[in-house]
C-alpha positions in Angstrom: 104.6 106.1 88.9 106.2 104.8 91.1 107.3 100.9 90.2 107.3 99.4 87.2 106.4 95.9 85.9 108.7 93.4 87.1 111.0 92.0 84.0 109.4 88.3 82.6 113.0 86.9 82.7 113.0 88.6 86.4 112.0 87.5 89.8 108.4 87.2 90.5 106.0 88.8 93.3 106.0 85.6 94.7 109.7 85.4 94.7 110.2 88.3 96.5 107.5 88.0 99.3 108.9 84.8 100.1 112.4 86.9 100.6 111.5 89.4 102.1 109.5 87.1 104.8 112.0 85.3 104.9 114.6 88.2 105.8 111.4 89.3 108.0 111.5 86.0 110.2 114.8 86.6 111.1 115.1 90.2 112.7 113.8 91.0 116.4 110.2 90.7 117.1 109.9 94.4 117.4 110.9 95.3 114.1 108.4 92.2 112.6 105.9 94.2 114.6 106.3 97.7 113.7 106.4 96.1 109.9 102.8 94.0 110.6 101.7 97.3 111.5 102.8 99.1 108.7 101.1 96.3 106.4 98.0 96.2 108.3 97.6 100.7 107.6 99.2 100.6 104.3 96.1 98.0 103.9 93.3 98.5 105.9 90.3 100.5 104.3 89.4 102.5 107.7 93.0 103.9 106.8 92.9 104.8 103.1 90.0 106.4 104.1 90.9 108.6 107.0 94.4 109.6 104.5 93.0 109.9 101.2 89.9 109.6 101.4 89.7 106.0 99.6 87.1 103.3 99.8 89.1 100.5 99.3 91.9 98.4 101.1 95.5 98.2 99.3 95.0 95.2 98.4 91.9 95.7 96.4 93.0 98.8 94.4 93.9 98.6 90.8 97.1 98.9 89.9 96.9 102.3 89.0 95.2 103.2 92.3 97.4 101.4 94.4 100.6 103.8 92.3 98.9 106.6 93.5 98.3 105.6 96.9 101.9 104.6 97.3 103.1 108.3 95.9 100.6 109.6 98.6 102.7 107.8 101.0 106.4 108.8 99.6 105.2 112.2 99.8 103.0 112.7 102.5 103.1 116.2 105.2 103.1 112.6 108.0 106.7 112.2 108.8 105.1 108.4 110.0 104.2 107.7 105.9 107.2 108.8 104.3 108.8 106.5 106.7 107.0 103.9 106.2 106.9 104.3 102.3 111.0 104.3 102.7 111.4 101.1 104.6 108.7 98.9 102.7 110.7 100.2 98.8 113.9 99.7 101.0 113.4 96.3 102.1 111.8 95.7 98.4 114.7 96.5 96.6 117.2 94.9 98.3 115.1 91.9 98.7 114.6 91.9 95.1 118.6 92.7 93.8 119.1 90.2 96.3 117.7 87.2 93.5 120.0 86.4 91.3 116.9 86.2 88.8 116.8 90.2 89.3 120.9 90.5 88.2 120.4 89.2 84.1 118.9 92.6 83.1 121.9 94.8 84.3 124.6 92.4 83.0 125.6 91.5 86.7 126.6 87.4 86.5 127.4 86.9 90.0 130.9 86.6 90.2 133.3 89.4 91.2 136.3 90.7 89.1 139.3 89.3 90.0 141.3 91.7 91.6 144.8 93.4 89.7 
């Protein structure tokens, strides 16, 4: 399984999405355009059919099918799909751990230790 369900006491999908959107809004237009293209290809039913012979857009897939489809991107023989997967993964993880609600499960309270 690629991903695990989010912890109940952590950030919500909506919080993560809004933070990612805000982050991308502050990037160069070229980066925004590349992410737009990536998300279009990831979700497009035409592309899911061409790449994996699936008959559904990403957003209309079951959670199990989404996980399998992302796994196909992660292990694809096409470098552009593997790179796209890594970009989404890194953005998602960076945004998730930048939200204070994600810190409780790790024991980190946001305060750094005093230097000794």
